[in-house]
SENUTI-530180 format. One record per residue (C-alpha): residue in three letters; x, y, z. Coordinates in steps of 0.02 Angstrom, whole numbers, padded with zeros to 5 digits, always signed. Example, Ala and Ser with C-alpha at 12.3 -4.5 7.8 and 13.67 -1.06 7.14 Angstrom:
2
ala+00615-00225+00390 ser+00684-00053+00357 
END
This chain:
69
met+00351-00027-00745 thr+00263+00052-00609 gln+00346+00116-00449 gln+00256+00184-00292 ile+00320+00337-00233 ser+00335+00370-00034 gly+00228+00489+00020 ala+00157+00534-00151 thr-00017+00460-00147 pro-00161+00577-00198 gln-00208+00586-00002 ala-00039+00662+00028 gly-00095+00823-00056 gln-00227+00952-00026 pro-00395+00916+00073 gly-00501+00818-00041 gly-00349+00709-00102 lys-00292+00822-00237 leu-00114+00848-00274 thr-00031+01012-00257 glu+00053+01083-00417 phe+00225+01036-00353 gln+00166+00864-00315 ser+00093+00839-00489 leu+00262+00901-00564 gly+00354+00797-00461 his+00252+00632-00514 arg+00278+00686-00704 leu+00463+00709-00673 val+00475+00536-00612 arg+00380+00458-00738 phe+00498+00543-00861 gly+00640+00485-00774 gln+00578+00305-00783 ala+00541+00320-00963 leu+00714+00386-00997 gln+00784+00225-00911 ser+00673+00100-01015 glu+00743+00029-01175 ala+00552+00009-01224 thr+00505+00190-01210 thr+00480+00276-01394 val+00543+00442-01438 ala+00357+00509-01463 glu+00320+00450-01272 leu+00481+00525-01222 thr+00434+00693-01316 arg+00241+00690-01226 leu+00310+00658-01062 ala+00459+00787-01078 asn+00320+00910-01131 ala+00215+00880-00988 cys+00352+00923-00877 gly+00385+01082-00960 ile+00544+01019-01039 ser+00589+01048-01224 leu+00667+00880-01270 arg+00794+00883-01417 leu+00873+00719-01466 arg+01012+00702-01600 ala+01067+00533-01670 thr+01254+00526-01708 val+01349+00379-01782 glu+01494+00307-01677 ser+01659+00281-01766 gly+01771+00136-01721 glu+01761-00053-01707 gln+01597-00130-01637 pro+01623-00256-01490 
END
C-alpha cells in the first residue's frame, strides 16, 4: 500500500532534494503506521520499521477466553 504524503516529496526538504532529519523521521513513522494497519505485515517487518523510528517494539500474545463468534 503506497500513500502520497502532501508536501513530503524530496523537493520539500533541503536544497538539492534532501529531506531534513524530521521529514525523514516523519516518513518512517508514516510507513510504520501503515504497516501496523495492514494485516499482511509480518512481526519482523514491524520490528524493522519500529527500530528505524527509534521505537523498541514489544509484542505479547495472549489467549482470549470466552466464546468465539
